[in-house]
N, C-alpha and C positions, 0 to 999 in steps of 0.2 A: 798096730792097727786096733786091736782089742785087748788090752792089758788085764781086764778083768774076767775075761773068759778063762775057762778051764779045760783043756791047757791054753796058755796065752797064743794069740795069733799074731803073726807079723808078716811083713811083705819084703821080699828080696827085690832089690831095685839097683840100677845102675846110678851111683851117687852123682857123677858128672852130669848126667842127663837130667836128674832131679835139680841140681843147681842151676842148670842152664833154663829150665822151665820156670824156676822162681825168678830168676833175673829177667825173663821175657815178661813175666806178669806185671812187675813193677815198672818196667820201662815204657813209658808213654811217648810214642813217636808221632809228631805231627807233620803231615805233608802239606806243603803249600798248595793251596787251591786258587782257582780264579773265580772271584765273585763278581756279579754284574749288578750294576745299579742302572735302572732306566728312568730317565727324566724327559720333560718336554720343555720347549722354549717358554711357554706360558706358565711355568710352575710357580706356585705361591712361595714367597721368600720363607715361610716357616716350614712348609714341606721341604724345600731344598736344604734347610737347616737339618731337618729330621734325616734326611738321606746322607748327609755329610757326616752326622753322628754315627750313623749305621756303618759307614765306610771306614770312619775312625776305628771302630770296634773290629772290623775285619782286618785292618792294617796292623793293629796291635797284636792280633793273632797270628801275625806273619803271612796273611793271605794277600794275594794281589787283587787289585779292584779295577774293573773294567767299567768306566761311566759311559753309558750310551745316551746320546741325545736324539730322540726320535722326531723327525719332522713330518707333518701332514700337510697336505695341499700347499697352500701359499706360503706356509711357513718355510718352505725350502728357499724362497726368494730372500730370506732374511737370515742366511747362515751365520752372518757375523754376530748376531745376538746369541746364537747357540755357543758360538766360539768363546764370546765373553763369559758366558755363564760357566762353561767348562774350565776356563781359565780361573774364575773365581772359586770354584770347587778345588782346584789343584792348589791355589794360594791359601785357602783355609786349611788344607791338610799338609801344608809343607813342613810342619814341625815333625810329623810322623811318616810322611810319604815323600818319594821322589818320583818325578815323571819319567816312566820307562819308555813310553812311546807317546809322542805328542799328539795334537789334535789332528784327526784325519777324517775326511768326509768320504763316505762310501754309499753311494746311492742316496737313501733317504734318512740315513743315520750318521751321526758324527760321533767319534769315540775318542776316549782318553784312557791311557792305561797307566796306573798308579802302582808302584811297588813299595813295600816297607823299607824304611831306612834301616841300615844295619848297625 
């Protein structure tokens, strides 16, 4: 601990415990998280592109991505537009993601779950 001190100071320790702590410090363990992206049916194409780029980053970090399409008012009557948009997102991300759970409509939101390819 202090070799310049007079008398020198040292620490007695369990070497196995020391090696375990050193190994634990260097090991970075990433747990997969569920990230959510919220979009609307009338989203601008550039905004959708930005969202898909963010989803790509999440998928490359091995996180799952839940894309939620939120409908308001009369938008619910045109659910097919939302489904087309979600399928477009899945198609753009097919090189890094696979569809884990297809498009499902639940009340006023439509969702799509993407998982990273292994």
